C-alpha positions in Angstrom: -73.3 -26.3 -55.4 -72.1 -29.4 -57.1 -69.9 -31.8 -55.4 -66.5 -30.8 -57.1 -67.0 -27.1 -55.8 -67.9 -28.4 -52.1 -64.7 -30.6 -52.2 -62.6 -27.5 -53.2 -64.0 -25.5 -50.6 -63.3 -28.2 -48.0 -59.7 -28.5 -49.4 -59.1 -24.8 -49.1 -60.6 -24.5 -45.7 -58.3 -27.6 -44.7 -55.2 -25.9 -46.1 -55.9 -22.7 -44.5 -56.3 -24.5 -41.1 -53.1 -26.4 -41.8 -51.4 -23.4 -42.8 -52.5 -21.5 -39.7 -51.6 -24.5 -37.5 -48.2 -24.7 -39.2 -47.6 -20.9 -38.8 -48.6 -20.9 -35.1 -46.2 -24.2 -34.6 -43.4 -22.5 -36.3 -43.8 -19.4 -34.0 -43.8 -21.6 -30.9 -40.9 -23.6 -32.1 -39.0 -20.3 -33.0 -40.0 -18.9 -29.6 -38.6 -22.2 -27.8 -35.5 -22.2 -30.0 -34.9 -18.3 -28.9 -35.4 -19.3 -25.1 -33.1 -22.1 -25.3 -30.5 -20.0 -27.1 -31.1 -17.2 -24.7 -30.7 -19.5 -21.7 -27.6 -21.1 -23.4 -25.9 -17.7 -24.0 -26.6 -16.9 -20.5 -24.9 -20.0 -19.4 -22.1 -19.2 -21.7 -21.7 -15.6 -20.5 -21.4 -17.0 -17.0 -18.9 -19.6 -17.9 -16.8 -16.9 -19.8 -17.2 -14.6 -16.9 -15.9 -17.4 -14.5 -13.1 -18.1 -16.9 -12.1 -14.3 -17.3 -12.1 -13.9 -13.4 -9.8 -17.2 -13.1 -7.7 -15.7 -15.9 -7.5 -12.5 -14.2 -6.7 -14.2 -11.0 -3.9 -16.4 -12.8 -2.4 -13.1 -14.2 -2.5 -11.4 -10.9 -0.7 -14.3 -9.1 1.7 -14.5 -11.9 2.3 -10.6 -11.4 2.9 -11.2 -7.7 5.3 -14.0 -8.5 7.2 -11.7 -10.8 7.1 -8.8 -8.5 8.4 -11.1 -5.6 11.2 -12.5 -7.8 12.2 -9.0 -8.9 12.0 -7.7 -5.3 14.1 -10.6 -4.1 16.8 -10.1 -6.9 16.9 -6.2 -5.9 17.3 -6.9 -2.4 19.9 -9.5 -2.9 21.8 -7.0 -5.0 22.0 -4.6 -2.4 22.0 -6.5 1.0 23.9 -9.6 -0.3 22.8 -13.2 -0.7 21.3 -13.5 2.9 18.2 -15.1 4.0 18.1 -13.2 7.3 18.6 -9.5 5.8 15.1 -8.6 7.4 13.3 -9.4 10.6 10.2 -7.9 12.1 11.3 -8.9 15.6 13.0 -6.8 18.1 15.5 -9.3 19.0 17.8 -8.7 15.6 21.5 -8.9 16.2 23.1 -5.1 16.6 25.8 -6.0 14.2 23.6 -7.4 11.6 21.3 -4.3 11.8 24.4 -1.9 11.8 25.7 -3.8 8.8 22.4 -3.6 6.9 22.0 0.0 7.4 25.5 0.7 6.4 25.2 -1.4 3.4 22.2 0.7 2.2 23.8 4.0 2.9 26.9 3.1 0.7 24.3 1.9 -2.1 22.7 5.3 -1.7 26.2 7.1 -2.4 26.3 5.7 -5.9 22.8 7.1 -6.9 22.3 10.1 -9.0 19.5 11.3 -6.8 21.8 12.0 -4.1 22.9 15.4 -5.6 25.8 17.1 -4.0 25.8 14.2 -1.2 26.8 11.7 -3.8 30.0 10.1 -3.1 31.8 8.4 -0.3 30.5 9.3 3.1 27.6 11.5 1.6 24.8 9.3 2.6 25.9 9.4 6.3 26.3 13.1 6.1 22.7 13.4 4.6 21.3 11.4 7.5 23.1 13.5 9.9 21.9 16.7 8.4 18.1 15.4 8.0 18.4 14.2 11.8 19.7 17.5 13.2 17.3 19.7 11.1 14.2 17.6 12.0 15.2 17.8 15.9 16.0 21.6 16.0 12.4 22.5 15.2 9.5 20.1 15.5 6.1 20.4 14.0 3.0 21.6 16.0 0.9 18.7 17.1 -1.9 20.9 18.5 -3.2 24.3 17.7 -2.3 24.4 14.1 -5.9 25.5 13.3 -5.8 28.5 15.7 -4.8 30.6 12.9 -3.7 30.7 9.3 -0.2 31.6 10.0 0.2 28.5 12.3 -1.4 26.2 9.7 1.1 27.6 6.9 4.0 27.1 9.1 2.9 23.4 9.8 2.1 22.8 6.2 5.7 24.1 4.9 7.5 22.6 8.0 9.4 20.0 6.4 10.5 22.1 3.3 11.5 25.0 5.5 13.6 22.7 7.9 15.1 20.5 5.2 15.5 22.7 2.3 14.9 22.1 -1.3 17.8 19.7 -2.1 17.2 17.5 0.9 13.5 17.3 0.3 14.2 16.4 -3.2 16.7 13.7 -2.3 14.2 12.2 0.1 11.4 12.3 -2.5 13.6 10.8 -5.4 14.8 8.1 -2.9 11.4 7.0 -2.2 10.4 7.1 -6.0 13.6 5.3 -7.1 13.7 2.6 -4.4 9.9 2.1 -4.1 10.3 -1.9 -5.2 12.6 -2.4 -1.9 11.2 0.4 0.4 9.4 -2.0 2.6 12.7 -3.7 3.4 14.6 -0.5 3.8 12.0 1.1 6.1 11.9 -2.0 8.2 15.6 -2.2 8.8 15.8 1.6 9.7 12.6 1.3 12.1 14.1 -1.7 13.9 17.7 -0.1 14.0 16.1 3.2 15.4 14.0 1.3 17.9 17.0 -0.8 19.1 18.5 2.3 21.2 18.6 0.3 24.6 20.0 -2.9 23.1 22.3 -1.4 20.7 23.5 1.9 22.2 26.6 2.3 20.4 25.6 3.7 17.1 27.9 5.2 14.6 25.1 6.7 12.8 23.1 9.9 13.9 19.5 8.9 14.1 16.4 10.8 15.7 15.5 9.8 19.1 12.4 8.4 20.3 11.0 11.8 21.4 11.7 13.4 18.1 10.4 10.3 16.2 7.1 10.7 18.2 6.6 14.2 17.3 6.8 13.3 13.6 4.7 10.4 14.0 2.0 12.4 15.8 2.3 15.1 12.8 1.7 12.7 10.1 -1.2 10.9 11.7 -2.8 13.6 13.7 -2.3 17.0 12.0 -4.0 18.4 8.9 -0.6 19.4 7.5 0.9 15.9 8.1 -2.1 14.2 6.6 -2.1 16.4 3.5 1.6 15.8 3.1 0.9 12.0 2.9 -1.9 12.3 0.7 0.4 13.8 -1.9 2.5 10.7 -1.7 2.4 7.4 -3.6 -0.4 5.1 -1.8 2.2 2.4 -0.7 4.5 5.2 0.8 1.5 6.6 2.7 0.4 3.4 4.3 3.9 2.4 5.3 4.7 5.8 6.9 1.3 5.6 8.8 2.2 1.9 9.8 5.3 3.0 11.3 3.9 6.1 12.7 1.3 4.0 14.6 4.2 1.8 16.0 6.2 4.8 17.1 3.2 6.2 19.0 2.8 2.8 20.8 6.5 2.9 21.7 6.0 6.3 23.1 3.0 5.1 25.1 5.0 2.3 26.6 8.0 4.9 27.7 5.4 7.5 28.9 6.3 9.9 26.1 2.8 10.6 24.6 3.0 14.2 25.8 0.3 15.2 23.4 -2.1 12.5 24.7 -2.5 10.9 20.9 -5.4 8.4 21.0 -3.7 5.6 18.9 -6.9 3.5 18.6 -8.5 5.1 15.7 -5.0 5.0 13.8 -4.6 1.3 14.3 -7.9 0.6 12.7 -7.2 3.1 9.9 -3.9 1.5 9.2 -5.2 -2.0 9.2 -7.8 -1.0 6.8 -5.3 0.7 4.6 -2.9 -2.0 4.6 -5.7 -4.7 4.0 -6.6 -2.8 0.9 -3.1 -2.0 -0.6 -2.0 -4.2 -3.1 1.6 -5.1 -3.8 2.9 -5.2 -0.3 5.5 -8.0 0.3 5.1 -8.1 4.0 1.2 -7.4 4.3 0.8 -10.5 6.5 3.2 -9.5 9.2 2.0 -5.9 9.2 -1.7 -7.0 9.7 -0.5 -9.6 12.6 1.1 -6.6 14.2 -1.7 -4.5 14.1 -4.0 -7.2 15.4 -1.6 -7.4 18.3 -2.0 -3.7 19.0 -5.9 -4.0 18.8 -5.7 -6.5 21.6 -3.1 -4.5 23.6 -5.5 -1.8 23.4 -8.6 -3.5 24.1 -10.2 -2.7 20.7 
């Protein structure tokens, strides 16, 4: 083998080595680039996720502000430009409470959902009719599961006693006024609870004994719970909350004749309100329930 052939073979071998080395280096380089790109993509994805979360939080805050502004506008339209139209306390002025109730009743009289009660004085008549019908026959708080007939009677209690039109009016009222229902329910609850302080009421409302029967019905019976489960979640948590407050009042007045244990319902209401979105007065609700937890050594 002459010298030129040896040189050629050496060059070919060196070329092959260089090519193989270059190929391996390129693979390492590509793997490194892929790893870096993957790490950068993961970092970008994380940053995008955080930005999306921030954006969603901002959207929720803006929606809450919008909802609050709309709520305040609606309440002002109905109850007037006042800053004290609502109070969670028990020291509300009796005249103010009566005025708030009368104002809402007059507003109701103009609404289409009032049916045959629409018109001057119709809302007060509706309230009186509902109160009389609820008081003349109360639901069963115990023994509803003893037989099928008793259960059916309890399940159909509200419909049988109030009648189709009044049930539909109440359902449509809750639906139509859902944006301000928190304030409406609070005003009526405080007004009903002021019996001793404000005895001269021109509006017929159920007594604490009757309210206790229906609070127990909604909290502690299969029929009552099934009724609430068919309602909007906000209405369900609000009715349960005021039912808890009513049982507490009944305890104070020694009227808890069925011996309903309020403690599990306090916890359940606290959980439901804490997880319910869109409540204007969530903070005061939870504060009140926290006080009840302390009161009953929970």
